[in-house]
N, C-alpha and C positions, 0 to 999 in steps of 0.2 A: 615642255612636253616630255613624256616618258620615252624610254627606249622602245623601238618597234618589236613586235612579236617575231617577225621574220623580215628579212631584207634581201634584195637581189641587186647586185651590182651589174647592170646590163651594159650593153655596148653603147647605147645612146641615152642612157639615163639610169636612175636608180628607183627601185620600187621598195617602199617601206610599208609594212602591214601593221596596223594598230587594231585594237579591238573594235573600233567603230568606223575606221576609214583606211583607205589606201592613199599614200602620198607618192606622187611621181616627181622626182627631183631631176633637174637637168644640169649636170656638171660635166665638165670635160670638153675636149676639142670636138669629138664626133657629135656630141649632143648639141653643141653650139652650131655646127655646120648643118645639121638636119633640122633643128628646131628654131634656130635663130639665136643671135647673141643676147637677146633680152628675155629669153624664155626663163621663167622662174619655176615654181613648183605648182603642181595641181593636186588638190585634195578631192578625193572621191569618197563620199560616205558609202558604207556598205549597202545601205538601203537604197542608194541610187543606181547600183549596178544591176543591169538586167541580163547580162551575159558576159562570159569570159571566153575569148577565142585564143587558143594556143596552137602554134605551129612549131613542132619540135625542130631543133636545129639538126642539120645533116652534116655529113663529112666536110662539105665545102660551102655550106650555107648557114647563115644565122637563123635562129628561130625567133618567134616573137610571142608576146603575151599582149592581148588587146582587151580593153575593158569597154563593153557596150553600156551606154547610159540611156535612160528614158529620154526621148526627144532628140537624140543625136542620130545622124545618119551614119551607118556603119561603112567604114572604108573597105571596099572589096577589091580584090585582085591587084590593082595597080600598086606595085611595090613602091614606086616613088611617093604615092599618096600615103602609104602606110608609114614610110620613114618620116613623114611630116606630121602624122596624126599625133596629137598631144596625149592620147590615151593608149599609145602603143610603145612598148619597150622591147628592143631586140636583145638577144642573148646568144651565147656561144654553146656549142654542143655539150661541153662539160657541165653545163648548167641545166640540162634537160630534166634531171631528177629533181633539182631544187625548184624549178618552175612548176613541175607536176605537184610537188608538195605545197607550194604557194597557192596554186589554184584550188587544191583540195581543202586547204585551210580556209580560204575565202568562202568556198561553197558551204563549209560547216557553219561559218558565221552567218551567212545568208539564211541557211536553214533554221538556225537558232532564232532568227528574227522573223520567221514565218515567210520568207521569200522563197520563190521556187528555185530549185537547184538548176544550175546551168548544164547539167548532164544527167543522163538516165541513171537510175539506180543500178549498181553493179553487184554481182555475186562475188563471193570469196574467190571462186575459181577465176573470174574475170580479173580481179585484183592481182591474183598470183601470176596470171599470164602477163599482165602489164609489168609487174616487178621482174619477171624472168626476162622480158624484153629489155628492160633497163640494165639488167645484169649482163646480158649478151652484148649490148651496145657499149659496155664499159662505163656506164653512168654510175652504177652502183657496184661496190665491192662485194665479194662473197659474204663478208661479215655483215654489211648493211642489208643485203638481201635476206640472209638468215634471220636477222633481227626483225625486219618488217614481216617476214613470213610467219614468225612466231606470234607477232601481234595480231595478224589477220586470223590465224588459226585459233587464237585464244578467245576471240569475240563470239 
């Protein structure tokens, strides 16, 4: 298999994004404790994804990215159930920007396949506000913010 387009080293697993699928791998102690010692990897094809739920990590809490699939019941509210959900990966606050980029990339792949986007269309102003928030939270450096701002203004 080729190298992933993007990868996220989460708290309880790893997410690797390929052009046609997302692979969630379970390696490490926390992963084994939350998912079980025999948990392997899960391949989710882009055309199977019906939604992506992201909760940004806070100062004292981990965030998560959760993939909703056709026919699966979404795990709501119960944190214990989300830690055991095989389509959920937790991440740290420093990874908020990386997760936002991962979600956006998956949504572009979904749109290219004619799938509905998991979020409403946003204006350039909305995107700039989101970037400013990431800058203020320390997720993006000033240089990264300026670079992304220029890309947004150029389109």
